[in-house]
C-alpha positions, 0 to 999 in steps of 0.5 A: 187236083189234090192227092194224098197228104196236104199241108196248108201254108200262108205266105207274104213277102218283104222287099218286093219292088216289082221290076225295080231290082237295082234302084231300091233301098232293099237289096234282098227280098224275103218270102216267108211262109207259115203252116199255122191255123187261123186260131193259132195265128190269132193266138200268136198275134194276141199274145204279141199285143197283150204280153208285149203291148204292141198296138195293131199298127206296130205289127209291121217289122219296122215298128216291131223291131223299134218297139219297147222290149223288141229283143224279148218279143222277137225271141218269143216270136221266133221260138213260137214259129220254130218248126212251123215256118220257112223263109226264102231269101233272094239277093236281087243282084244275084237273082239278075245274074241267074236270069242272065244265065238262065234266059240268055244261055239256054231256053227260058223256063218256069223252072229257072231260079229254082232247085229244079234248074241248078245246072247253071248255078255254079256259072252264075255264082262265078260271074256274080262273085267276079263281076262285083269287083269291077265296080261301075262296069258291073253296075252298067252290065246289070242295068243294061240287062234290066233295060233289055228284058223290061216289058215296057222298054224305054228305048228301041230294041236295037239300042238296048241290045247294042248297049247290053253287048257293049256292057258285056264287052267292057266287063269281059275286058277285066278277065273275070276268070275261066268260068265267068268269062265263058258265061260272057263269051256264050252270050250270043246276039242271035239268041239274045234277040230271039228271047227279046222278040219273044218277050215283045210279043208276050210269049207266055211260055217265057216267064217274066224275067224280072219277077222274083216272086214266081221262083220264090213261090216255087222254092217255098212250095218245094220246101214244104212238099219235100216231094211227099205232099201237096201244098195249098197256098194262101198268099197276100195279093200280088199282081205278079201271080197271075192265073196263067203264070200259076198254071204254068208253074204248076205244070213245071212242078208236076213234071219235075217237082217230086223227086224222092227225098233222101231216105224216103221210100218211093211209095211215099212220094207224089205220083208222076204228073201231080204238082206239089202246088195244089192251089193258091188263093190270094187274100188281103193280108188285113183279112187273114191273121196267118198272112199277117204272121208271115208278113211280120216274119218276112219283114223281120228276116229282110231287116235281120237276115241272120235270124234265118237259121236252119229252123226257118229255112227248112219246114218240118218233114211231112208226117210219116204214113 
């Protein structure tokens, strides 16, 4: 259902490696979005090819950043997208820590990992910052969690649960501080087993624990919406974005995703029950120049996270009226 003001965006990601979150050469994932029209995207790509002499195959971030005149081209590219783009960055390790907290200490929800469920964020951050100092015990804990919640588990459930709590206990012996220790102490075998059992029977009310693209999409939509307008998304094809998952994400956003923005009159916000995510269409990026621009931006931002300044983190506000 489309109600009131709508913004259309095109999205793509870089660094997404499925559930292989710990053994990847890319420690971060970037999810980029632009609100360009088709003509604007074509003009931008044409300018890169003509003005900076990039061939079509060079408009992938790796080749783009190695090309002749890359610094000048990058500066021009980012300036052209000022106020028209957003980049959401995900640290894979921290994402896993938030999943430990959001899934194993509370009821799993499609709001987990987004600004709609921030109450456990400080606890996850404390565990992340303290745990990284423990070296191999930290790596073993994260690896045990991944094996525990992986949909296609290689070992029997009793073994994966036992291994997870052994890794938890080894980490706890380091004395990570009051907040981090409280997180570890709060991990109870009965709740963990109950969550794993729901995953094993494909309980679709539980979001996929190792899929960062869903909360990334939610954050992107919330950023563009600002609680004031709906967002129509064109996205590069992604197997994680199934119709069922998108419907559940829409419902969560409809319930919680339209708080009044600071300084905005309530009359300018989305009505209750209306999702900021108006709809999503998946395309082959080769067929949509807007997605190609988002793909280039995502790849550049993954390789150079320092370029993600306020101009790229925050889309422009919805137009007044």
